C-alpha positions in Angstrom: -19.0 -21.9 19.9 -18.8 -25.3 18.2 -17.8 -23.7 14.9 -14.6 -22.4 16.6 -13.6 -25.9 17.2 -13.5 -26.4 13.4 -12.4 -23.0 12.3 -9.4 -22.5 14.6 -7.5 -25.6 13.5 -8.2 -24.9 9.8 -7.0 -21.3 10.2 -3.8 -22.5 12.0 -3.2 -25.1 9.3 -3.6 -22.5 6.5 -1.4 -20.1 8.3 1.3 -22.8 8.8 1.1 -23.7 5.1 1.6 -20.0 4.1 4.5 -19.7 6.5 6.1 -22.9 5.1 5.7 -21.7 1.6 7.3 -18.4 2.5 10.3 -20.1 4.2 10.7 -22.4 1.2 10.7 -19.4 -1.1 13.4 -17.7 1.1 15.6 -20.8 1.1 15.3 -21.5 -2.6 16.5 -18.0 -3.5 13.3 -16.5 -4.8 14.1 -13.1 -3.2 17.8 -13.0 -4.0 17.8 -10.6 -7.0 14.8 -8.4 -6.9 16.3 -5.7 -9.2 17.6 -8.1 -11.8 14.4 -9.0 -13.5 13.4 -5.3 -13.6 16.7 -4.4 -15.3 16.6 -7.3 -17.7 13.4 -5.9 -19.2 15.2 -2.7 -20.1 18.3 -4.4 -21.7 17.8 -4.9 -25.5 19.8 -7.8 -26.8 
C-alpha cells in the first residue's frame, strides 16, 4: 500500500508531461499537413 503513495504521483506526473507534450505539438502545427511529407517523397526535383 505504501508503494501506491509513490507510484500514483509519478504516474500522474508522467501522464501530465505526455499531455503537455501533445498539446504543445498541436499548438506548434506538428499535425497540420500530414499528407505533405508523404507526397514530397514522391516528387522528383
